[in-house]
VOGU-3710 file (C-alpha; in Angstrom, 3 decimals, decimal comma):
1> xxxxxxxxxx> 9,323/127,052/108,476  9,378/127,378/112,444  12,730/127,835/114,279  14,415/129,172/117,537  15,791/132,789/117,340  18,636/131,796/119,559  19,559/128,775/117,258  19,657/130,966/114,238  21,774/133,507/116,079  24,418/130,775/116,716
11> xxxxxxxxxx> 24,591/130,098/112,979  25,048/133,740/111,899  26,029/137,053/113,424  22,997/139,283/113,778  23,694/142,807/114,934  19,960/143,675/115,484  17,296/143,073/118,023  14,288/140,757/117,618  11,920/143,381/116,147  14,544/144,588/113,649
21> xxxxxxxxxx> 15,407/140,885/112,654  11,624/140,041/112,094  11,186/143,344/110,081  14,311/142,759/107,835  13,229/139,088/107,005  9,599/140,167/106,083  11,018/143,013/103,882  13,276/140,543/102,266  10,469/138,435/101,100  10,764/135,892/104,131
31> xxxxxxxxxx> 7,476/136,809/105,926  7,328/136,413/109,667  3,901/134,782/110,051  4,253/134,427/113,794  6,713/135,291/116,648  6,234/133,708/119,923  8,159/135,341/122,954  9,558/132,239/125,127  10,549/132,311/128,667  10,578/135,928/129,527
41> xxxxxxxxxx> 9,879/136,920/133,093  11,345/133,906/134,646  13,334/135,807/137,261  12,719/133,647/140,465  12,358/130,363/138,819  15,154/127,903/139,458  16,103/124,083/139,050  14,575/122,312/142,036  14,860/118,599/143,106  12,122/116,607/144,957
51> xxxxxxxxxx> 13,837/114,915/147,814  10,822/113,772/149,758  7,153/113,271/148,868  4,274/112,189/151,048  0,525/112,113/150,492  -1,517/115,225/151,537  -3,464/114,398/154,845  -6,565/115,949/153,389  -6,438/115,339/149,787  -5,862/112,458/147,789
61> xxxxxxxxxx> -4,596/114,172/144,774  -1,898/116,443/146,469  1,471/115,649/147,777  3,496/117,392/150,201  6,916/117,785/148,609  10,360/118,704/150,090  12,268/120,475/147,308  16,028/121,312/147,490  17,102/124,512/145,877  20,902/124,252/146,302
71> xxxxxxxxxx> 21,017/126,305/149,445  19,520/126,507/152,905  16,857/124,394/153,970  14,602/122,364/151,441  11,110/124,240/150,757  7,852/122,509/151,456  5,600/122,626/148,403  2,178/121,314/148,087  1,949/119,867/144,438  -0,968/118,116/142,437
81> xxxxxxxxxx> 1,015/117,002/139,368  0,614/113,349/138,594  4,516/112,978/137,745  5,809/114,598/141,037  8,232/112,075/142,593  11,178/111,663/144,622  14,445/112,407/142,513  12,541/114,570/139,748  14,115/117,791/138,923  11,569/120,496/137,856
91> xxxxxxxxxx> 11,162/124,271/137,659  10,454/125,636/141,014  8,695/129,336/141,227  9,989/130,786/144,345  8,098/133,268/146,404  7,714/136,641/144,802  8,199/135,273/141,608  5,648/136,542/138,636  5,047/133,763/136,059  4,212/134,796/132,286
101> xxxxxxxxxx> 0,405/134,396/133,023  0,649/137,237/135,545  0,582/134,904/138,774  2,502/136,221/141,640  3,809/133,289/143,963  3,081/133,908/147,547  2,919/131,748/150,700  -0,174/129,971/151,059  -2,029/127,113/152,909  -3,465/124,426/150,733
111> xxxxxxxxxx> -5,999/122,141/152,745  -4,066/123,316/155,899  -0,522/122,627/154,845  1,844/125,497/154,083  3,220/125,833/150,511  6,394/128,015/149,996  6,496/128,039/146,151  5,234/126,240/143,134  6,509/123,565/141,109  5,639/124,414/137,259
121> xxxxxxxxxx> 4,748/122,639/134,123  5,930/124,019/130,774  2,810/125,643/129,849  2,652/127,674/133,019  6,086/128,966/132,351  5,084/129,885/128,861  7,737/127,485/127,265  5,454/124,906/125,677  1,678/123,838/125,596  2,274/120,796/127,719
131> xxxxxxxxxx> 0,298/121,029/130,888  0,062/117,220/131,575  2,443/117,498/134,473  5,650/119,150/135,795  8,281/119,891/133,378  10,818/117,186/133,756  14,581/118,386/133,652  17,323/116,296/132,895  19,150/114,459/135,944  22,291/116,467/135,523
141> xxxxxxxxxx> 20,417/119,825/135,808  22,244/121,999/138,445  19,851/122,394/141,507  19,398/126,200/142,317  20,430/127,556/138,862  18,213/129,985/137,283  15,960/128,002/134,915  16,226/130,794/132,147  19,998/130,183/132,077  19,867/126,548/132,140
151> xxxxxxxxxx> 17,368/126,360/129,249  18,988/129,110/127,148  16,123/131,451/127,558  14,582/133,977/126,795  14,047/132,904/123,165  11,475/133,173/120,574  9,777/130,856/118,161  9,777/132,401/114,789  7,538/130,983/111,924  8,213/132,237/108,523
161> xxxxxxxxxx> 5,613/131,949/105,603  7,933/130,944/102,666  7,036/131,146/99,155  7,479/127,967/97,131  10,449/129,394/95,187  12,692/129,515/98,432  13,038/125,831/99,605  16,577/126,639/100,594  15,269/128,575/103,522  13,691/125,522/104,872
171> xxxxxxxxxx> 16,874/124,904/106,677  18,502/127,424/109,223  21,758/127,283/107,294  20,177/128,234/104,177  18,233/131,148/105,989  21,534/132,080/107,621  23,038/133,034/104,276  20,096/135,446/103,627  20,555/136,890/107,184  24,094/137,466/106,560
181> xxxxxxxxxx> 23,437/139,323/103,529  20,738/141,318/104,975  23,059/142,651/108,122  26,383/142,591/106,182  27,606/139,729/108,549  29,010/136,286/108,118  27,709/132,759/108,393  29,291/130,836/111,443  28,458/127,275/110,151  31,456/125,018/110,668
191> xxxxxxxxxx> 32,787/122,737/107,984  31,307/119,360/108,517  33,994/116,713/109,119  33,288/113,030/108,294  32,351/110,913/111,231  34,570/108,195/112,089  34,370/104,737/110,412  34,592/101,931/112,913  32,751/99,270/111,045  32,740/97,570/107,827
201> xxxxxxxxxx> 29,094/96,997/107,618  27,601/97,502/104,292  24,501/97,164/102,146  24,321/97,438/98,383  22,287/100,125/96,852  20,501/99,878/93,332  18,908/102,952/91,406  15,974/101,757/89,266  13,778/104,888/89,163  15,847/106,779/86,550
211> xxxxxxxxxx> 15,829/110,763/86,829  13,258/110,656/89,567  15,978/109,446/92,295  19,453/110,456/90,819  21,427/110,306/94,095  20,885/108,054/97,163  23,430/107,524/100,059  23,064/105,499/103,118  25,410/103,964/105,839  24,746/101,212/108,494
221> xxxxxxxxxx> 25,434/102,183/112,108  25,685/99,133/114,512  25,231/98,817/118,324  23,363/102,140/119,083  21,015/102,612/122,050  17,796/103,386/120,383  16,306/104,262/123,783  18,655/106,865/124,524  17,149/110,219/125,640  18,073/113,201/123,475
231> xxxxxxxxxx> 19,849/115,992/125,222  18,160/119,009/126,568  19,488/121,435/123,948  18,420/119,413/121,242  14,947/118,638/122,349  14,467/122,290/123,274  15,373/123,326/119,722  12,974/120,704/118,338  10,215/122,064/120,781  10,586/125,552/119,715
241> xxxxxxxxxx> 10,471/124,527/115,908  7,049/122,991/116,612  8,258/119,419/116,645  7,911/117,066/119,586  10,874/114,926/120,854  10,314/111,337/120,157  13,599/109,293/120,359  17,281/109,771/119,786  17,016/108,514/116,053  13,860/110,412/115,108
251> xxxxxxxxxx> 15,072/113,580/117,020  18,417/113,552/115,187  17,041/113,179/111,781  14,298/115,967/112,544  17,073/118,162/113,767  19,248/117,848/110,794  16,290/118,477/108,513  15,643/121,623/110,331  19,460/122,712/110,441  20,278/121,911/106,763
261> xxxxxxxxxx> 17,056/121,201/105,232  17,725/117,790/104,114  15,168/115,201/105,410  16,641/111,762/106,162  15,061/108,463/107,370  16,483/105,559/109,399  15,445/101,996/108,974  15,806/98,915/111,483  18,752/97,325/109,583  17,842/93,932/110,846
271> xxxxxxxxxx> 14,541/93,941/109,053  15,881/94,399/105,523  16,570/91,842/103,042  19,323/92,222/100,724  20,263/95,369/98,743  18,409/98,606/98,907  16,462/99,461/95,874  15,155/102,716/94,611  12,328/101,949/92,208  8,926/103,020/91,007
281> xxxxxxxxxx> 5,945/101,387/92,729  4,105/98,631/91,027  0,342/99,162/89,973  -1,750/98,071/93,053  1,121/97,731/95,394  0,376/98,627/99,077  2,545/99,749/102,169  1,650/100,135/105,624  3,129/103,540/106,788  4,353/104,710/110,150
291> xxxxxxxxxx> 1,303/106,418/110,933  -0,679/103,163/110,673  -2,305/103,943/107,314  -2,274/101,706/104,327  -0,907/103,569/101,279  -2,405/102,372/97,849  0,204/103,121/95,247  0,676/103,377/91,486  3,514/103,829/88,972  3,798/107,473/89,696
301> xxxxxxxxxx> 5,193/106,797/93,204  9,117/106,126/93,832  9,656/103,640/96,596  12,689/102,610/98,710  12,379/98,906/98,962  14,717/95,951/99,580  14,973/92,691/97,379  11,459/91,359/98,626  9,291/94,340/99,980  8,690/97,934/99,971
311> xxxxxxxxxx> 10,314/99,996/102,812  9,245/103,631/102,454  7,407/106,002/100,026  10,266/108,146/98,835  10,137/111,683/100,004  6,990/111,196/101,926  6,956/108,691/104,723  8,794/105,346/105,923  7,040/102,123/106,369  5,826/100,493/109,404
321> xxxxxxxxxx> 7,502/97,182/109,100  10,908/98,590/109,067  10,583/101,420/111,698  13,107/102,015/114,338  11,951/101,081/117,909  13,625/101,149/121,381  14,597/97,533/120,830  16,657/98,539/117,601  20,485/98,050/117,731  21,360/98,356/114,064
331> xxxxxxxxxx> 19,967/100,934/111,711  20,400/101,785/108,067  20,558/105,609/107,799  19,529/107,081/104,258  20,065/110,373/102,757  18,904/111,034/99,167  18,040/113,718/96,469  14,785/113,143/94,502  13,369/115,069/91,613  10,540/117,687/92,787
341> xxxxxxxxxx> 8,365/116,274/89,990  8,551/112,740/91,401  7,427/113,780/94,937  5,077/116,840/93,997  1,468/115,910/94,778  2,293/112,165/96,245  1,782/113,195/99,782  -1,622/114,853/98,994  -2,650/111,875/96,867  -2,163/109,739/100,091
351> xxxxxxxxxx> -4,129/112,490/102,303  -0,554/113,377/103,922  1,488/116,280/104,422  4,915/115,704/105,783  7,917/117,765/106,415  9,896/115,737/104,095  7,406/115,822/101,315  7,092/119,585/101,868  10,927/120,097/101,020  11,260/117,522/98,304
361> xxxxxxxxxx> 8,329/118,985/96,437  10,085/122,354/96,458  13,403/121,116/95,654  16,400/120,117/98,022  19,965/120,871/97,298  21,446/117,815/95,625  24,758/118,441/97,229  23,294/118,152/100,749  22,720/114,227/101,290  26,549/113,568/102,001
371> xxxxxxxxxx> 26,665/116,509/104,435  23,430/115,658/106,211  24,368/112,240/106,547  27,797/112,907/108,183  25,988/115,605/110,552  23,354/112,980/111,569  25,938/110,338/112,273  28,100/112,584/114,390  24,973/113,440/116,503  23,757/109,888/116,636
381> xxxxxxxxxx> 27,123/108,575/117,762  27,283/111,150/120,719  23,867/110,442/121,768  23,109/106,835/121,270  26,638/105,487/120,948  27,579/102,757/118,081  29,887/102,165/115,276  29,250/103,843/111,883  30,006/101,812/108,577  31,321/103,632/105,291
391> xxxxxxxxxx> 29,094/106,020/103,518  27,655/103,867/100,537  26,823/106,186/97,445  24,809/105,381/94,273  24,140/108,148/91,724  23,380/109,150/88,069  25,513/112,280/87,684  23,810/113,191/84,371  20,424/113,300/86,092  21,440/115,901/88,850
401> xxxxxxxxxx> 20,573/119,404/88,426  23,580/121,615/87,434  24,291/125,156/88,957  22,782/127,801/86,830  25,311/130,592/85,545  23,352/133,888/84,763  24,601/137,064/83,428  23,616/140,457/85,184  24,024/143,653/83,197  24,761/146,736/85,259
411> xxxxxxxxxx> 22,678/149,005/82,869  19,751/146,691/83,105  19,904/146,445/87,012  19,866/150,283/87,269  17,116/150,644/84,630  14,809/147,965/86,422  15,382/149,296/89,999  15,498/152,937/89,204  18,633/153,369/91,289  22,302/152,683/90,888
421> xxxxxxxxxx> 23,600/150,160/93,453  27,250/150,337/93,850  29,225/147,522/92,336  30,882/146,366/95,586  27,358/146,184/97,144  26,118/143,958/94,381  29,217/141,852/94,641  28,813/141,616/98,420  25,023/140,653/98,275  25,780/137,833/95,890
431> xxxxxxxxxx> 28,885/136,606/97,881  26,832/136,468/101,145  24,114/134,641/99,510  26,666/131,693/98,640  26,996/132,711/94,942  30,249/132,706/92,865  30,635/136,184/91,448  32,865/137,038/88,297  32,975/140,663/87,391  32,714/141,407/83,713
441> xxxxxxxxxx> 32,963/144,628/81,561  29,376/145,409/81,614  28,304/143,523/84,718  28,790/140,335/86,382  28,438/136,543/85,785  26,823/134,944/88,668  26,814/131,123/89,500  24,116/130,134/91,826  24,712/127,411/94,203  22,743/124,147/93,686
451> xxxxxxxxxx> 20,404/124,948/96,554  18,921/128,099/94,731  16,620/126,429/92,091  14,842/129,821/91,481  17,853/131,484/90,079  17,145/130,982/86,252  17,372/134,433/84,503  18,559/137,829/84,999  15,307/139,044/86,552  15,797/136,691/89,500
461> xxxxxxxxxx> 19,234/138,300/90,074  17,718/141,709/90,011  14,983/140,522/92,468  17,946/139,453/94,689  19,703/142,691/94,703  16,409/144,467/95,091  15,180/142,605/98,325  18,545/142,517/100,033  19,427/146,102/99,280  16,101/146,878/100,653
471> xxxxxxxxxx> 12,752/147,719/98,675  12,363/150,823/101,029  15,787/152,247/99,659  14,474/152,086/96,133  12,934/155,537/95,112  9,278/155,715/93,713  9,238/157,247/90,250  6,222/157,998/87,975  6,550/156,093/84,839  7,416/158,259/81,962
481> xxxxxxxxxx> 7,627/157,520/78,152  5,685/157,750/75,076  2,780/155,201/75,224  1,468/153,751/71,830  -2,039/152,585/71,593  -2,704/149,165/70,122  -4,779/149,362/67,021  -8,402/147,988/67,213  -8,855/145,827/64,094  -12,163/146,784/62,340
491> xxxxxxxxxx> -12,391/143,128/61,123  -12,843/141,817/64,585  -15,312/142,046/67,270  -13,780/142,694/70,714  -14,434/140,065/73,446  -15,649/143,136/75,851  -18,460/144,265/73,390  -19,408/140,538/73,052  -19,802/140,265/76,865  -21,773/143,510/77,003
501> xxxxxxxxxx> -24,053/142,258/74,186  -24,974/139,147/75,919  -25,407/140,958/79,349  -27,694/143,340/77,476  -29,797/140,452/76,381  -30,186/139,263/79,927  -27,448/136,745/80,293  -25,084/136,844/83,415  -21,554/136,047/82,893  -19,990/133,160/84,873
511> xxxxxxxxxx> -16,513/132,508/85,647  -15,707/128,719/86,394  -12,629/126,826/87,254  -10,485/125,571/84,111  -10,329/122,230/86,065  -13,163/119,704/86,078  -13,403/116,044/87,448  -13,137/112,992/85,108  -16,375/111,568/86,430  -18,382/114,763/85,403
521> xxxxxxxxxx> -16,815/114,614/81,967  -17,671/110,925/81,585  -21,344/111,897/82,121  -21,014/114,296/79,146  -19,273/111,600/77,066  -15,870/113,427/77,105  -13,163/110,528/77,134  -10,697/111,343/74,600  -8,200/113,930/74,093  -8,084/115,017/77,714
531> xxxxxxxxxx> -5,375/116,827/79,403  -4,891/115,575/82,877  -3,007/117,592/85,466  0,188/116,172/86,683  -0,495/117,653/90,343  -4,184/118,196/90,825  -5,622/120,237/93,781  -8,075/117,367/94,228  -9,781/114,540/92,535  -12,560/116,828/91,449
541> xxxxxxxxxx> -9,958/119,134/89,674  -7,890/116,572/87,866  -8,593/117,381/84,174  -8,470/120,568/82,017  -11,869/121,379/80,762  -12,268/120,147/77,203  -15,687/122,147/77,120  -17,198/125,075/78,849  -20,459/123,373/79,145  -19,915/120,770/82,108
551> xxxxxxxxxx> -18,843/123,691/84,500  -21,423/126,101/83,187  -24,381/123,629/83,526  -23,083/122,708/86,869  -23,346/126,638/87,839  -26,909/126,500/86,379  -27,871/123,504/88,397  -26,320/125,141/91,669  -28,619/128,116/91,032  -31,610/126,209/90,217
561> xxxxxxxxxx> -31,136/124,213/93,465  -31,468/127,696/95,310  -34,895/128,377/93,813  -33,841/130,236/90,779  -36,033/128,842/88,218  -35,260/131,188/85,378  -31,401/130,911/84,866  -29,337/132,744/81,986  -25,678/132,268/82,028  -22,592/132,417/79,585
571> xxxxxxxxxx> -18,889/132,156/79,865  -16,122/133,381/77,404  -12,932/131,300/78,221  -10,691/128,546/76,789  -10,992/124,990/76,450  -8,120/122,542/76,179  -7,457/119,475/73,982  -4,436/117,075/74,073  -1,426/117,875/72,022  2,082/118,912/72,632
581> xxxxxxxxxx> 1,584/121,522/73,745  -1,942/121,110/74,813  -4,406/123,096/72,391  -6,228/126,022/73,753  -9,330/127,255/71,951  -11,330/130,287/73,070  -14,839/129,520/73,200  -18,440/130,874/73,989  -20,994/129,024/75,920  -24,673/129,702/76,943
591> xxxxxxxxxx> -26,856/127,828/79,262  -30,436/128,736/79,837  -33,677/127,271/81,356  -36,947/128,352/82,831  -39,413/130,667/81,278  -38,495/132,472/77,700  -39,519/135,967/79,324  -39,496/137,309/82,715  -42,794/137,057/84,487  -45,201/139,837/83,138
601> xxxxxxxxxx> -48,939/140,456/82,453  -48,794/141,406/78,803  -48,209/137,886/77,281  -48,783/134,515/78,620  -45,519/132,499/79,796  -43,756/129,819/77,941  -40,689/127,816/78,329  -37,626/128,695/76,829  -37,045/126,392/73,708  -34,714/125,778/70,946
611> xxxxxxxxxx> -35,842/128,633/68,900  -35,161/131,129/71,566  -31,521/130,012/71,783  -31,114/130,016/68,051  -32,438/133,556/68,045  -29,716/134,550/70,321  -27,049/132,963/67,992  -28,690/134,469/64,868  -28,199/137,915/66,555  -24,675/137,289/67,267
621> xxxxxxxxxx> -24,078/136,121/63,646  -25,920/139,262/62,243  -23,463/141,250/64,501  -20,598/140,033/62,171  -22,360/141,090/59,101  -21,940/137,899/57,256  -24,861/135,450/58,355  -24,898/133,908/54,963  -21,614/132,021/55,564  -23,176/130,349/58,698
631> xxxxxxxxxx> -25,620/127,365/58,562  -27,191/124,844/60,917  -27,350/121,115/60,242  -29,276/118,250/62,039  -26,436/115,577/61,547  -23,179/115,080/63,471  -24,678/115,797/66,892  -22,667/115,078/69,919  -23,968/112,503/72,345  -25,046/115,172/75,157
641> xxxxxxxxxx> -27,605/116,989/72,776  -31,104/115,953/72,062  -31,325/114,244/68,802  -34,613/115,985/67,808  -34,088/119,424/69,220  -30,584/120,241/68,361  -28,162/121,530/65,489  -24,592/121,584/64,456  -23,287/125,082/63,639  -21,142/125,467/60,612
651> xxxxxxxxxx> -19,169/128,310/59,042  -18,323/128,053/55,499  -19,112/124,230/55,884  -16,815/123,738/58,780  -18,267/122,887/62,149  -17,550/125,384/64,827  -20,289/124,558/67,665  -23,416/123,120/68,622  -26,671/124,213/70,186  -29,979/122,705/71,588
661> xxxxxxxxxx> -31,588/120,964/74,375  -29,628/118,506/76,708  -30,066/114,952/76,010  -32,838/113,698/78,332  -30,519/111,046/79,870  -27,761/113,595/80,750  -30,479/115,910/82,206  -31,625/113,118/84,512  -28,194/112,091/85,381  -27,582/115,826/86,347
671> xxxxxxxxxx> -30,731/116,004/88,135  -32,032/118,801/85,652  -35,254/119,241/83,961  -35,879/118,779/80,224  -35,987/122,636/79,653  -32,156/123,176/79,744  -30,782/124,481/76,440  -27,103/124,948/75,858  -24,704/126,426/73,065  -21,019/126,307/72,610
681> xxxxxxxxxx> -19,039/127,853/69,721  -15,563/128,680/68,886  -14,840/132,160/69,636  -12,517/133,271/66,637  -15,183/132,795/63,742  -17,823/134,205/65,852  -15,679/137,432/66,489  -14,789/137,923/62,703  -16,582/140,868/61,163  -16,939/142,209/57,645
691> xxxxxxxxxx> -15,103/145,358/57,115  -17,723/148,051/57,319  -18,064/149,799/53,852  -20,254/152,811/53,110  -22,895/152,334/50,479  -25,316/154,967/48,994  -28,942/154,786/50,145  -30,835/152,725/47,501  -32,483/155,074/44,875  -34,867/152,469/43,646
701> xxxxxxxxxx> -37,873/150,968/45,542  -37,959/147,179/46,592  -40,507/144,760/45,365  -42,009/142,025/47,644  -43,335/138,556/46,467  -44,721/136,084/48,584  -44,818/132,397/47,730  -45,845/129,208/49,637  -44,262/125,852/48,554  -44,776/122,354/49,699
711> xxxxxxxxxx> -41,750/120,403/50,494  -40,974/117,034/52,253  -40,965/117,242/56,127  -37,096/116,157/56,170  -36,072/119,366/54,087  -34,615/121,893/56,343  -35,145/125,718/55,884  -31,460/126,265/55,839  -31,253/124,174/52,720  -34,193/126,081/51,164
721> xxxxxxxxxx> -32,730/129,503/52,137  -29,505/128,542/50,657  -31,109/127,409/47,476  -33,081/130,634/47,050  -30,186/132,971/47,730  -27,819/131,116/45,410  -30,274/131,230/42,556  -31,259/135,085/42,933  -27,955/136,460/43,908  -27,640/140,160/44,645
731> xxxxxxxxxx> -31,138/140,923/43,705  -32,474/139,099/46,651  -31,948/141,588/49,537  -34,011/139,569/52,100  -35,731/136,331/52,565  -38,463/135,927/55,445  -39,994/132,847/56,528  -43,585/133,820/57,897  -45,623/130,654/57,980  -45,258/126,932/58,286
741> xxxxxxxxxx> -48,377/124,560/58,012  -48,920/120,841/57,991  -52,238/119,127/58,026  -55,568/119,088/55,928  -54,648/119,973/52,453  -50,978/119,093/52,666  -49,968/115,372/52,076  -48,892/113,510/55,064  -45,096/113,626/55,377  -44,829/117,044/53,818
751> xxxxxxxxxx> -45,151/120,667/55,026  -45,952/123,966/53,646  -43,643/126,912/54,144  -44,506/130,445/53,112  -41,788/133,029/52,397  -41,531/136,554/51,505  -38,859/137,605/48,846  -37,690/141,206/48,935  -36,183/142,179/45,666  -34,244/145,311/44,838
761> xxxxxxxxxx> -31,728/146,343/41,994  -29,190/149,063/42,604  -29,432/150,336/38,931  -32,902/150,467/38,094  -36,550/149,865/39,293  -37,625/146,251/39,017  -40,817/145,655/36,848  -43,498/143,079/37,385  -41,765/140,998/34,887  -38,599/141,092/36,580
771> xxxxxxxxxx> -40,049/140,255/39,823  -42,188/137,277/38,183  -39,108/136,056/36,643  -37,279/135,954/39,952  -40,183/133,985/41,710  -40,277/131,543/38,503  -36,420/130,863/38,941  -36,617/130,518/42,591  -39,520/127,871/42,209  -37,937/125,863/39,787
781> xxxxxxxxxx> -34,657/125,786/41,697  -36,660/124,542/44,881  -38,299/122,033/42,581  -35,114/120,408/41,272  -33,156/120,461/44,647  -35,676/120,406/47,382  -38,722/118,331/45,851  -40,857/121,548/46,230  -44,218/122,087/44,776  -45,724/125,522/44,447
791> xx> -48,972/125,944/46,366  -51,864/128,019/44,615
//
């Protein structure tokens, strides 16, 4: 928000200088981002009029001008500006004047011709950046008057960096209320009277966009002179607010937007057909905008249209066909309220950012449209003439936001701020901010104006008191009170120890955005149960991630593209699935590629494989103390995993994750090699831990028996392990697989597995007969369930 300091001072009493004003605004949360002083040091610069101009005898691009300054003889000035001409009124720096750039004006000879002063551009005076020619002043500018007095200088252009919750300060009148509260003064904005109605010209209005556009006002103004030039005071205020004067109609709508905060738009009434219709765009509908671009629209856009065609993208930009030109004589002037959610992100989707969208996205006071329409009409009639028709109103009152009434407790205010603010000061602050105050027994009932979308709860009111009363007036206290430590449940592993464990195993933690592109998810086969963003930052960040792996593998690919062949990454974060509200699931993901171990001399290098990743998982499962509840299965694999080098992870039979190598097709699409292995698992079951229980050291020795069985190739080790553990029960303390063999001596389609059974009883020493019986029971169970055969 950029504005003229002098303009603000006309709207509110300010008993403070420029520096104090800027400091007060910043301390109240309205940060002054830039302050540019305009028109200081213009002593000796007056309004001059060129009464004669002849070509310089020695230079083609110079003219010798006679300039009247209102007294004495005209001055001879040599000027090279392309727009210097007889009758032009422009700033003239007299001899001895010192311009803002430090240039002192002295008598000089230019190519042998004396020059007694300098005709100036706006840039040379430090007023504007325009250096294309002399600054052209209106024909009624009084010759000889000091330029500073004529232009209302000195002044300052102040730019505020407003937070999104303060759209009310995107208009100077709204800002004036804050300034009045800060300085204990009053707002000087007069009541807006209705403009005189001199025409019966009308146009029907239909609202077909529901709650997205609950209020729309308009009026026809006939017989205007669209080519009329805006008065100097209006044009200068626009310039100092960073806007270039264009034409009377555009300048007036911009001026009212800056003054009140309400965007408006004018259509050439003669180009409209039938009623005005406020509706949603149709799929595939297009509209050529004022900037010449073609907007491709969908059902998410709200349009202003007539009976036949689209006229404007609501809250963003008008259309080219219905624009106002110098030939326009009749206009339809609109002023509307749109729901912020209906405008949010629409301009960005079209690659635009307009002053109107900036305001509508944040929220514009729904009571402003009529006031803004009357103010714009008043200005237009005075500048461009014409006859105004009646104000035409269409609205759905039920869809309009209602003023919020919030209770503020006196005790709560004192407790939060740490200082007691006098009751009369609290009442003064809220009254100055345009709120309705009702004193109650324990505090106040505050009704916020419709412009204050940010007032929703008691804390919002406390913030208002704090920032206006002054943060620097609130004392600093050391927090006091008894702090209770949250108990650490022993049945759960903390996320921090999990991160430390993975870091100790050589993995680097990655932190990726929670948003991904639909294109990337499509490569991974994620097409269902997605959570799209209503207002994405970009097309590449349009969907909440349903899995950690797409982003983590992208990070791996990024590192690999920068000559990092051995990459180890993990991420602990949430994934999202569609629901009401969306379902958030904390998860762990691991991605690794390259050599299994760092380069060394003690052992030959080999690539990272499935069993390395499974070993990492086994280490994490053992940490929880209940690895027997977990199992791996070769069925039910997602499409992004290699069908022969992957597994489904289950806990108590329920699937909680997957691990394995990336599918070759996906690895090729992502420009990765075949050695990338990934794991993703739900975090909650992984962090569950069996409660530690002290047990006596076994008094009796363990017994080991080794057996080798021949089983079909499709039988998994997890099935064999489950069978043996289920058969032997608590006597089996450990089961170790130490050999796998297939080849000569083993039938085709079968494999030999050698395992060690560690047996131990807590009450006695196991005999050879006991151990042999356990072996027989285990073999018999394997023969019946796994088609096993004992090898001799």
